[in-house]
TORPA-4810 file (N, C-alpha, C, O; in nm, 3 decimals):
<nodes>
NODE_1_2.110_14.015_-3.607_2.064_14.153_-3.599_2.097_14.227_-3.729_2.196_14.195_-3.795_M
NODE_2_2.015_14.325_-3.766_2.034_14.393_-3.895_2.154_14.489_-3.896_2.180_14.561_-3.799_P
NODE_3_2.224_14.488_-4.010_2.333_14.586_-4.030_2.271_14.724_-4.046_2.159_14.738_-4.094_K
NODE_4_2.346_14.825_-4.005_2.302_14.962_-4.030_2.308_14.987_-4.181_2.404_14.949_-4.247_L
NODE_5_2.206_15.052_-4.233_2.195_15.080_-4.376_2.279_15.203_-4.412_2.313_15.284_-4.327_K
NODE_6_2.311_15.213_-4.539_2.394_15.324_-4.586_2.336_15.461_-4.550_2.411_15.552_-4.514_R
NODE_7_2.205_15.476_-4.558_2.144_15.606_-4.527_2.170_15.649_-4.382_2.176_15.768_-4.353_Y
NODE_8_2.186_15.552_-4.293_2.214_15.585_-4.153_2.342_15.669_-4.144_2.347_15.768_-4.070_Y
NODE_9_2.443_15.630_-4.218_2.573_15.697_-4.213_2.571_15.833_-4.280_2.663_15.913_-4.261_Y
NODE_10_2.469_15.862_-4.359_2.466_15.986_-4.434_2.386_16.096_-4.365_2.353_16.198_-4.425_Q
NODE_11_2.355_16.074_-4.237_2.291_16.179_-4.159_2.386_16.298_-4.147_2.508_16.282_-4.147_Q
NODE_12_2.329_16.417_-4.138_2.409_16.538_-4.140_2.467_16.578_-4.005_2.570_16.645_-4.000_E
NODE_13_2.406_16.537_-3.895_2.451_16.581_-3.763_2.544_16.476_-3.703_2.498_16.378_-3.643_N
NODE_14_2.674_16.496_-3.718_2.773_16.398_-3.672_2.770_16.381_-3.520_2.799_16.273_-3.470_V
NODE_15_2.735_16.486_-3.447_2.727_16.477_-3.302_2.611_16.384_-3.262_2.625_16.303_-3.171_V
NODE_16_2.499_16.397_-3.330_2.384_16.310_-3.303_2.417_16.165_-3.338_2.377_16.073_-3.266_A
NODE_17_2.490_16.144_-3.446_2.529_16.007_-3.484_2.623_15.949_-3.379_2.608_15.833_-3.341_V
NODE_18_2.718_16.028_-3.331_2.811_15.980_-3.229_2.736_15.934_-3.104_2.769_15.831_-3.046_A
NODE_19_2.638_16.010_-3.065_2.556_15.973_-2.948_2.474_15.847_-2.979_2.463_15.757_-2.895_R
NODE_20_2.417_15.841_-3.097_2.330_15.730_-3.135_2.405_15.598_-3.153_2.345_15.491_-3.141_D
NODE_21_2.533_15.605_-3.183_2.611_15.482_-3.202_2.632_15.405_-3.071_2.666_15.287_-3.074_L
NODE_22_2.613_15.472_-2.958_2.624_15.402_-2.830_2.520_15.290_-2.825_2.403_15.312_-2.852_L
NODE_23_2.565_15.170_-2.789_2.475_15.055_-2.783_2.463_14.977_-2.912_2.408_14.867_-2.914_G
NODE_24_2.516_15.034_-3.021_2.522_14.959_-3.147_2.643_14.864_-3.138_2.726_14.878_-3.048_K
NODE_25_2.653_14.769_-3.229_2.761_14.673_-3.226_2.854_14.692_-3.345_2.809_14.703_-3.459_T
NODE_26_2.983_14.697_-3.317_3.086_14.700_-3.421_3.131_14.556_-3.443_3.163_14.485_-3.348_L
NODE_27_3.131_14.513_-3.569_3.160_14.374_-3.604_3.269_14.365_-3.709_3.276_14.448_-3.800_C
NODE_28_3.354_14.263_-3.698_3.453_14.237_-3.802_3.456_14.088_-3.832_3.432_14.004_-3.745_T
NODE_29_3.488_14.058_-3.956_3.516_13.920_-3.995_3.653_13.925_-4.066_3.662_13.954_-4.185_R
NODE_30_3.757_13.895_-3.989_3.894_13.902_-4.037_3.951_13.760_-4.039_3.949_13.690_-3.938_I
NODE_31_4.001_13.719_-4.156_4.054_13.583_-4.172_3.954_13.478_-4.123_3.992_13.379_-4.060_N
NODE_32_3.827_13.501_-4.154_3.722_13.405_-4.119_3.677_13.408_-3.975_3.591_13.329_-3.937_G
NODE_33_3.733_13.497_-3.893_3.698_13.502_-3.751_3.608_13.622_-3.722_3.645_13.737_-3.746_K
NODE_34_3.489_13.592_-3.669_3.392_13.696_-3.633_3.421_13.746_-3.491_3.430_13.667_-3.397_L
NODE_35_3.435_13.878_-3.477_3.447_13.940_-3.346_3.354_14.061_-3.342_3.343_14.134_-3.441_T
NODE_36_3.289_14.081_-3.228_3.197_14.194_-3.215_3.207_14.254_-3.076_3.255_14.191_-2.981_T
NODE_37_3.161_14.379_-3.066_3.156_14.446_-2.936_3.053_14.556_-2.936_3.029_14.620_-3.039_G
NODE_38_2.992_14.579_-2.821_2.893_14.686_-2.805_2.968_14.818_-2.783_3.052_14.829_-2.695_I
NODE_39_2.936_14.917_-2.864_3.002_15.048_-2.857_2.961_15.120_-2.729_2.842_15.139_-2.702_I
NODE_40_3.061_15.160_-2.650_3.033_15.225_-2.521_3.091_15.367_-2.511_3.063_15.438_-2.415_T
NODE_41_3.171_15.407_-2.611_3.227_15.544_-2.608_3.261_15.587_-2.750_3.319_15.512_-2.828_E
NODE_42_3.223_15.711_-2.782_3.248_15.767_-2.915_3.292_15.913_-2.903_3.277_15.976_-2.798_T
NODE_43_3.348_15.964_-3.012_3.379_16.108_-3.024_3.344_16.154_-3.164_3.377_16.087_-3.262_E
NODE_44_3.278_16.268_-3.174_3.242_16.326_-3.303_3.350_16.425_-3.348_3.408_16.498_-3.268_A
NODE_45_3.376_16.424_-3.479_3.467_16.520_-3.542_3.394_16.584_-3.659_3.360_16.518_-3.757_Y
NODE_46_3.370_16.716_-3.645_3.278_16.787_-3.733_3.344_16.860_-3.849_3.310_16.974_-3.878_A
NODE_47_3.437_16.795_-3.915_3.487_16.842_-4.044_3.568_16.970_-4.045_3.642_17.000_-3.952_G
NODE_48_3.551_17.044_-4.152_3.639_17.156_-4.184_3.634_17.271_-4.084_3.727_17.351_-4.078_T
NODE_49_3.526_17.281_-4.005_3.514_17.389_-3.906_3.559_17.347_-3.767_3.561_17.429_-3.675_N
NODE_50_3.596_17.221_-3.750_3.632_17.165_-3.620_3.785_17.159_-3.610_3.849_17.081_-3.681_D
NODE_51_3.843_17.240_-3.523_3.989_17.247_-3.512_4.052_17.116_-3.466_4.173_17.099_-3.481_K
NODE_52_3.974_17.025_-3.410_4.027_16.895_-3.366_4.024_16.791_-3.478_4.081_16.683_-3.463_A
NODE_53_3.957_16.822_-3.589_3.940_16.726_-3.698_4.061_16.724_-3.792_4.126_16.826_-3.813_S
NODE_54_4.090_16.607_-3.846_4.198_16.595_-3.945_4.169_16.675_-4.071_4.260_16.704_-4.149_H
NODE_55_4.042_16.712_-4.091_4.005_16.786_-4.212_3.982_16.935_-4.186_3.928_17.005_-4.271_S
NODE_56_4.023_16.983_-4.069_4.001_17.123_-4.036_4.058_17.214_-4.145_4.168_17.192_-4.194_F
NODE_57_3.981_17.315_-4.181_4.023_17.412_-4.281_4.020_17.359_-4.423_4.074_17.422_-4.514_G
NODE_58_3.958_17.243_-4.443_3.952_17.183_-4.577_4.075_17.104_-4.613_4.095_17.070_-4.730_G
NODE_59_4.158_17.073_-4.514_4.281_16.996_-4.539_4.247_16.860_-4.600_4.163_16.787_-4.548_K
NODE_60_4.313_16.827_-4.710_4.296_16.697_-4.777_4.433_16.638_-4.800_4.520_16.699_-4.862_R
NODE_61_4.451_16.518_-4.748_4.578_16.446_-4.764_4.547_16.301_-4.801_4.432_16.259_-4.796_T
NODE_62_4.650_16.228_-4.836_4.631_16.085_-4.862_4.575_16.016_-4.738_4.494_15.924_-4.749_A
NODE_63_4.618_16.062_-4.621_4.573_16.001_-4.495_4.424_16.022_-4.471_4.353_15.928_-4.435_R
NODE_64_4.375_16.145_-4.490_4.237_16.175_-4.452_4.138_16.177_-4.568_4.021_16.209_-4.547_N
NODE_65_4.179_16.143_-4.687_4.093_16.153_-4.805_3.961_16.078_-4.788_3.857_16.124_-4.837_E
NODE_66_3.964_15.964_-4.721_3.840_15.886_-4.704_3.735_15.961_-4.622_3.616_15.930_-4.632_V
NODE_67_3.777_16.058_-4.542_3.679_16.139_-4.468_3.586_16.216_-4.562_3.474_16.250_-4.524_M
NODE_68_3.633_16.243_-4.682_3.555_16.318_-4.780_3.462_16.229_-4.862_3.387_16.278_-4.947_Y
NODE_69_3.466_16.099_-4.838_3.378_16.006_-4.909_3.235_16.018_-4.856_3.211_16.078_-4.751_A
NODE_70_3.143_15.961_-4.929_3.005_15.952_-4.884_3.001_15.870_-4.756_3.072_15.770_-4.746_K
NODE_71_2.920_15.909_-4.659_2.911_15.838_-4.533_2.889_15.689_-4.551_2.816_15.645_-4.641_G
NODE_72_2.953_15.610_-4.463_2.940_15.465_-4.471_3.071_15.395_-4.501_3.073_15.279_-4.541_G
NODE_73_3.181_15.466_-4.482_3.315_15.408_-4.498_3.386_15.411_-4.363_3.353_15.491_-4.276_R
NODE_74_3.483_15.324_-4.350_3.567_15.326_-4.231_3.690_15.411_-4.257_3.752_15.400_-4.362_G
NODE_75_3.724_15.496_-4.162_3.846_15.576_-4.169_3.938_15.523_-4.060_3.913_15.541_-3.941_Y
NODE_76_4.046_15.455_-4.102_4.140_15.396_-4.007_4.276_15.462_-4.030_4.329_15.460_-4.141_V
NODE_77_4.331_15.519_-3.924_4.462_15.582_-3.937_4.552_15.536_-3.823_4.506_15.487_-3.720_Y
NODE_78_4.680_15.555_-3.843_4.780_15.516_-3.744_4.811_15.637_-3.656_4.841_15.746_-3.706_L
NODE_79_4.802_15.618_-3.526_4.828_15.724_-3.429_4.959_15.694_-3.357_4.979_15.583_-3.306_C
NODE_80_5.048_15.791_-3.352_5.181_15.776_-3.290_5.260_15.659_-3.349_5.350_15.605_-3.284_Y
NODE_81_5.227_15.621_-3.471_5.297_15.511_-3.536_5.271_15.375_-3.475_5.336_15.277_-3.512_G
NODE_82_5.175_15.366_-3.383_5.149_15.241_-3.309_5.005_15.193_-3.316_4.980_15.076_-3.341_L
NODE_83_4.912_15.284_-3.293_4.772_15.248_-3.272_4.689_15.274_-3.396_4.690_15.384_-3.451_H
NODE_84_4.616_15.173_-3.439_4.522_15.188_-3.550_4.389_15.235_-3.490_4.331_15.165_-3.407_H
NODE_85_4.341_15.353_-3.531_4.217_15.408_-3.476_4.107_15.403_-3.581_4.126_15.444_-3.696_L
NODE_86_3.991_15.351_-3.539_3.879_15.331_-3.631_3.773_15.439_-3.614_3.728_15.468_-3.503_F
NODE_87_3.735_15.498_-3.727_3.633_15.602_-3.731_3.526_15.564_-3.833_3.554_15.497_-3.932_N
NODE_88_3.404_15.607_-3.807_3.292_15.590_-3.898_3.274_15.721_-3.974_3.250_15.825_-3.913_V
NODE_89_3.287_15.717_-4.106_3.267_15.836_-4.188_3.117_15.859_-4.204_3.042_15.766_-4.235_V
NODE_90_3.074_15.984_-4.182_2.932_16.018_-4.191_2.910_16.132_-4.289_3.005_16.189_-4.344_T
NODE_91_2.784_16.164_-4.310_2.738_16.277_-4.392_2.752_16.248_-4.542_2.777_16.135_-4.584_N
NODE_92_2.734_16.353_-4.620_2.737_16.341_-4.766_2.881_16.352_-4.818_2.972_16.390_-4.744_K
NODE_93_2.899_16.317_-4.944_3.031_16.328_-5.006_3.083_16.471_-4.995_3.008_16.567_-5.011_E
NODE_94_3.212_16.484_-4.967_3.283_16.612_-4.954_3.250_16.689_-4.825_3.291_16.804_-4.811_N
NODE_95_3.177_16.627_-4.734_3.158_16.685_-4.600_3.226_16.587_-4.504_3.168_16.485_-4.468_I
NODE_96_3.350_16.619_-4.463_3.435_16.523_-4.393_3.408_16.507_-4.243_3.487_16.550_-4.159_P
NODE_97_3.294_16.447_-4.212_3.260_16.419_-4.072_3.296_16.275_-4.039_3.292_16.188_-4.126_H
NODE_98_3.333_16.251_-3.913_3.366_16.115_-3.871_3.343_16.100_-3.721_3.346_16.197_-3.645_A
NODE_99_3.319_15.974_-3.681_3.301_15.941_-3.540_3.407_15.838_-3.502_3.413_15.729_-3.560_V
NODE_100_3.489_15.873_-3.405_3.591_15.782_-3.352_3.523_15.687_-3.253_3.452_15.730_-3.163_L
NODE_101_3.547_15.557_-3.272_3.498_15.458_-3.175_3.607_15.441_-3.071_3.715_15.388_-3.099_I
NODE_102_3.579_15.486_-2.949_3.680_15.491_-2.843_3.681_15.369_-2.752_3.785_15.334_-2.697_R
NODE_103_3.566_15.303_-2.737_3.560_15.191_-2.643_3.443_15.101_-2.678_3.341_15.145_-2.730_S
NODE_104_3.459_14.972_-2.647_3.348_14.879_-2.663_3.358_14.765_-2.564_3.463_14.740_-2.505_L
NODE_105_3.245_14.698_-2.545_3.236_14.581_-2.457_3.234_14.457_-2.546_3.140_14.440_-2.624_K
NODE_106_3.335_14.369_-2.537_3.339_14.249_-2.622_3.211_14.167_-2.609_3.157_14.151_-2.500_P
NODE_107_3.164_14.115_-2.723_3.038_14.042_-2.726_3.057_13.902_-2.785_3.024_13.802_-2.721_L
NODE_108_3.108_13.895_-2.907_3.129_13.766_-2.974_3.276_13.751_-3.013_3.347_13.850_-3.032_E
NODE_109_3.319_13.625_-3.024_3.458_13.599_-3.062_3.554_13.631_-2.950_3.667_13.675_-2.975_G
NODE_110_3.512_13.610_-2.826_3.592_13.647_-2.709_3.730_13.580_-2.713_3.830_13.644_-2.682_I
NODE_111_3.735_13.454_-2.750_3.863_13.383_-2.754_3.961_13.451_-2.850_4.079_13.468_-2.819_E
NODE_112_3.911_13.490_-2.966_3.994_13.560_-3.065_4.036_13.697_-3.014_4.151_13.737_-3.030_T
NODE_113_3.943_13.768_-2.952_3.974_13.900_-2.896_4.085_13.888_-2.791_4.180_13.965_-2.794_I
NODE_114_4.072_13.792_-2.701_4.172_13.775_-2.596_4.307_13.739_-2.655_4.410_13.786_-2.607_L
NODE_115_4.309_13.656_-2.757_4.435_13.617_-2.822_4.501_13.740_-2.885_4.621_13.761_-2.870_K
NODE_116_4.422_13.822_-2.956_4.476_13.943_-3.020_4.531_14.040_-2.917_4.632_14.108_-2.941_R
NODE_117_4.466_14.047_-2.802_4.508_14.141_-2.697_4.609_14.079_-2.601_4.662_14.149_-2.514_R
NODE_118_4.636_13.950_-2.615_4.725_13.876_-2.524_4.677_13.888_-2.380_4.755_13.912_-2.287_R
NODE_119_4.547_13.870_-2.363_4.483_13.872_-2.231_4.433_13.731_-2.199_4.403_13.653_-2.289_H
NODE_120_4.425_13.701_-2.071_4.370_13.571_-2.026_4.220_13.579_-2.003_4.150_13.479_-2.014_K
NODE_121_4.172_13.698_-1.969_4.029_13.719_-1.944_3.993_13.861_-1.986_4.079_13.949_-1.993_A
NODE_122_3.865_13.883_-2.014_3.819_14.017_-2.051_3.832_14.110_-1.931_3.785_14.080_-1.821_V
NODE_123_3.895_14.223_-1.955_3.913_14.327_-1.853_3.876_14.461_-1.915_3.853_14.471_-2.035_A
NODE_124_3.872_14.564_-1.832_3.837_14.698_-1.882_3.930_14.743_-1.995_3.886_14.808_-2.090_K
NODE_125_4.059_14.706_-1.985_4.154_14.749_-2.088_4.160_14.656_-2.209_4.245_14.676_-2.297_N
NODE_126_4.073_14.556_-2.215_4.071_14.468_-2.333_4.032_14.547_-2.457_4.089_14.528_-2.565_T
NODE_127_3.934_14.635_-2.443_3.891_14.719_-2.555_3.837_14.852_-2.502_3.736_14.902_-2.549_S
NODE_128_3.907_14.907_-2.403_3.863_15.028_-2.336_3.926_15.155_-2.386_3.917_15.259_-2.320_G
NODE_129_3.991_15.150_-2.501_4.050_15.270_-2.562_4.049_15.251_-2.713_4.036_15.138_-2.760_G
NODE_130_4.063_15.358_-2.789_4.050_15.346_-2.935_4.152_15.253_-3.000_4.119_15.185_-3.097_P
NODE_131_4.274_15.251_-2.948_4.374_15.159_-3.003_4.344_15.014_-2.971_4.364_14.926_-3.054_G
NODE_132_4.294_14.990_-2.849_4.263_14.853_-2.809_4.136_14.802_-2.877_4.124_14.682_-2.900_T
NODE_133_4.043_14.890_-2.910_3.924_14.851_-2.987_3.969_14.789_-3.118_3.925_14.680_-3.155_V
NODE_134_4.056_14.860_-3.189_4.103_14.810_-3.319_4.182_14.681_-3.304_4.163_14.588_-3.383_S
NODE_135_4.270_14.675_-3.206_4.348_14.553_-3.187_4.257_14.435_-3.155_4.275_14.326_-3.210_Q
NODE_136_4.160_14.455_-3.066_4.069_14.348_-3.026_3.988_14.293_-3.144_3.964_14.173_-3.153_A
NODE_137_3.947_14.382_-3.235_3.864_14.340_-3.348_3.944_14.316_-3.476_3.885_14.290_-3.581_L
NODE_138_4.076_14.326_-3.468_4.160_14.298_-3.585_4.156_14.407_-3.691_4.179_14.379_-3.809_G
NODE_139_4.126_14.530_-3.650_4.117_14.642_-3.744_4.254_14.706_-3.762_4.322_14.738_-3.664_I
NODE_140_4.294_14.724_-3.888_4.420_14.792_-3.918_4.396_14.888_-4.034_4.287_14.894_-4.090_S
NODE_141_4.500_14.962_-4.070_4.488_15.058_-4.179_4.456_14.990_-4.312_4.417_15.057_-4.408_T
NODE_142_4.472_14.860_-4.320_4.432_14.787_-4.443_4.282_14.800_-4.467_4.237_14.783_-4.580_E
NODE_143_4.205_14.829_-4.363_4.060_14.845_-4.376_4.019_14.990_-4.397_3.900_15.020_-4.401_L
NODE_144_4.115_15.080_-4.411_4.083_15.220_-4.438_4.004_15.229_-4.568_4.046_15.178_-4.672_N
NODE_145_3.889_15.295_-4.562_3.804_15.312_-4.680_3.706_15.198_-4.701_3.627_15.201_-4.795_G
NODE_146_3.710_15.097_-4.615_3.622_14.981_-4.630_3.475_15.022_-4.617_3.439_15.104_-4.533_E
NODE_147_3.391_14.962_-4.703_3.247_14.985_-4.701_3.188_14.923_-4.575_3.204_14.803_-4.552_D
NODE_148_3.120_15.003_-4.495_3.065_14.955_-4.369_2.933_14.879_-4.385_2.871_14.839_-4.286_L
NODE_149_2.890_14.858_-4.510_2.773_14.773_-4.534_2.818_14.639_-4.592_2.736_14.558_-4.635_T
NODE_150_2.949_14.616_-4.594_3.005_14.492_-4.649_3.016_14.382_-4.545_2.945_14.382_-4.445_G
NODE_151_3.107_14.288_-4.570_3.119_14.170_-4.484_3.249_14.160_-4.406_3.271_14.062_-4.335_N
NODE_152_3.336_14.262_-4.417_3.461_14.261_-4.339_3.444_14.338_-4.209_3.486_14.293_-4.102_K
NODE_153_3.381_14.453_-4.220_3.359_14.538_-4.102_3.224_14.607_-4.120_3.195_14.664_-4.225_I
NODE_154_3.143_14.602_-4.015_3.010_14.662_-4.024_2.960_14.694_-3.883_3.016_14.651_-3.783_W
NODE_155_2.852_14.773_-3.880_2.786_14.804_-3.754_2.644_14.752_-3.763_2.583_14.751_-3.869_L
NODE_156_2.593_14.707_-3.649_2.457_14.657_-3.649_2.383_14.700_-3.524_2.442_14.740_-3.423_Q
NODE_157_2.252_14.691_-3.535_2.161_14.725_-3.426_2.143_14.603_-3.339_2.115_14.494_-3.391_E
NODE_158_2.158_14.617_-3.209_2.139_14.504_-3.117_2.005_14.512_-3.046_1.968_14.420_-2.973_E
NODE_159_1.932_14.621_-3.066_1.805_14.637_-2.998_1.820_14.682_-2.854_1.725_14.672_-2.775_G
NODE_160_1.938_14.732_-2.819_1.962_14.781_-2.683_1.899_14.920_-2.669_1.929_15.011_-2.747_I
NODE_161_1.814_14.935_-2.572_1.750_15.065_-2.547_1.841_15.148_-2.457_1.876_15.106_-2.346_K
NODE_162_1.878_15.264_-2.505_1.966_15.352_-2.430_1.884_15.463_-2.365_1.812_15.536_-2.433_I
NODE_163_1.896_15.475_-2.234_1.827_15.580_-2.160_1.919_15.702_-2.157_2.037_15.692_-2.124_I
NODE_164_1.863_15.818_-2.190_1.940_15.941_-2.199_2.024_15.967_-2.073_2.137_16.016_-2.082_K
NODE_165_1.970_15.933_-1.957_2.041_15.958_-1.831_2.166_15.870_-1.817_2.251_15.897_-1.732_Q
NODE_166_2.177_15.766_-1.899_2.294_15.676_-1.893_2.406_15.720_-1.987_2.505_15.649_-2.002_N
NODE_167_2.391_15.836_-2.051_2.493_15.888_-2.142_2.560_16.009_-2.078_2.493_16.102_-2.034_I
NODE_168_2.692_16.005_-2.074_2.770_16.119_-2.027_2.829_16.187_-2.149_2.891_16.121_-2.233_I
NODE_169_2.811_16.317_-2.160_2.870_16.396_-2.270_2.977_16.485_-2.210_2.960_16.542_-2.103_A
NODE_170_3.089_16.496_-2.282_3.197_16.582_-2.233_3.296_16.613_-2.342_3.274_16.578_-2.458_G
NODE_171_3.406_16.679_-2.307_3.508_16.715_-2.407_3.585_16.592_-2.456_3.595_16.490_-2.388_P
NODE_172_3.638_16.605_-2.575_3.717_16.496_-2.635_3.853_16.485_-2.568_3.898_16.575_-2.498_R
NODE_173_3.918_16.372_-2.592_4.045_16.339_-2.529_4.162_16.368_-2.624_4.155_16.338_-2.743_V
NODE_174_4.269_16.428_-2.571_4.393_16.443_-2.648_4.389_16.542_-2.761_4.466_16.529_-2.856_G
NODE_175_4.300_16.641_-2.755_4.292_16.739_-2.863_4.311_16.882_-2.811_4.248_16.976_-2.860_V
NODE_176_4.397_16.898_-2.712_4.421_17.029_-2.653_4.463_17.134_-2.755_4.435_17.252_-2.739_D
NODE_177_4.531_17.089_-2.861_4.576_17.180_-2.968_4.459_17.251_-3.036_4.480_17.351_-3.105_Y
NODE_178_4.336_17.202_-3.018_4.220_17.257_-3.087_4.160_17.379_-3.016_4.054_17.427_-3.056_A
NODE_179_4.226_17.427_-2.911_4.178_17.547_-2.843_4.038_17.528_-2.788_4.009_17.429_-2.720_G
NODE_180_3.949_17.625_-2.817_3.813_17.618_-2.764_3.736_17.497_-2.816_3.645_17.448_-2.750_E
NODE_181_3.773_17.448_-2.934_3.704_17.330_-2.989_3.734_17.204_-2.907_3.658_17.107_-2.913_D
NODE_182_3.843_17.204_-2.833_3.876_17.090_-2.747_3.773_17.074_-2.635_3.756_16.965_-2.581_A
NODE_183_3.703_17.183_-2.602_3.606_17.179_-2.493_3.465_17.142_-2.538_3.375_17.127_-2.455_E
NODE_184_3.444_17.128_-2.667_3.310_17.094_-2.716_3.266_16.959_-2.660_3.348_16.867_-2.650_L
NODE_185_3.139_16.944_-2.622_3.091_16.818_-2.563_3.060_16.713_-2.670_2.945_16.672_-2.687_P
NODE_186_3.163_16.672_-2.741_3.148_16.581_-2.854_3.188_16.437_-2.821_3.192_16.351_-2.909_Y
NODE_187_3.217_16.411_-2.694_3.253_16.275_-2.649_3.134_16.219_-2.571_3.077_16.285_-2.484_R
NODE_188_3.097_16.094_-2.604_2.981_16.032_-2.540_3.022_15.897_-2.479_3.087_15.814_-2.544_F
NODE_189_2.982_15.877_-2.355_3.015_15.755_-2.282_2.886_15.693_-2.230_2.802_15.761_-2.172_I
NODE_190_2.871_15.563_-2.253_2.758_15.488_-2.201_2.798_15.436_-2.064_2.881_15.345_-2.055_L
NODE_191_2.740_15.490_-1.959_2.790_15.457_-1.825_2.739_15.325_-1.769_2.790_15.278_-1.668_K
NODE_192_2.639_15.264_-1.832_2.587_15.137_-1.782_2.671_15.017_-1.822_2.645_14.906_-1.775_T
NODE_193_2.769_15.037_-1.906_2.856_14.927_-1.949_2.992_14.946_-1.886_3.082_14.865_-1.908_F
</nodes>
C-alpha cells in the first residue's frame, strides 16, 4: 500500500487530519522488524491557540521544537517519565500542529508486537492507549523528528473506507488543565474496530 505523501501532512486543518487518519496504517521498521497497525483513535492539538497543546502561547522548548517543523515529522515525547507518545506533525513550518495516535489495531508483525508488550495474544490493551501504541511498534524518543516519508516510521493508506457514522468525536483525554479547550471535540474514535 502507498505511503502518505509529504503534502498530506502539510494540510492546514489539524482536526480534519486527525479524523482522516482513522483507518490509515502506522508502520515501523525497527531493527529489521516490520510492525504495523490500523489507527483507531486520534487526538488533534491545534498549536499556539490550543491550551492543551505543548506549543500553547508560542512556547518553544527542546522537547517540542519538532512541532514547529514542516508537517511530516514524528513528534515523540516521554509522558510521566514512562510512556513514549507518538504524534504526527502537520501543517506548514512554524505552525505547531500535531495529532496524537492514541490507539491502533495490530496488523503485521504480531509476534514482535506481542513480544514487545509481553502478551501471549492480542487483546484490547495490546495497543489500546498512546503509550502501548508506541511500545507495540517499538517507537521511542529516539525517533523524535523522524521523517514520516522514510523507512523507519511511516503511515500508509490501506484502502479502508470509513463511514462517518462509525466515527465518534469527543473531548480529549487527560487535558483538564486546558479549561474550556479540554472540551473541544478533537478526539476521534473508530468504533468498528
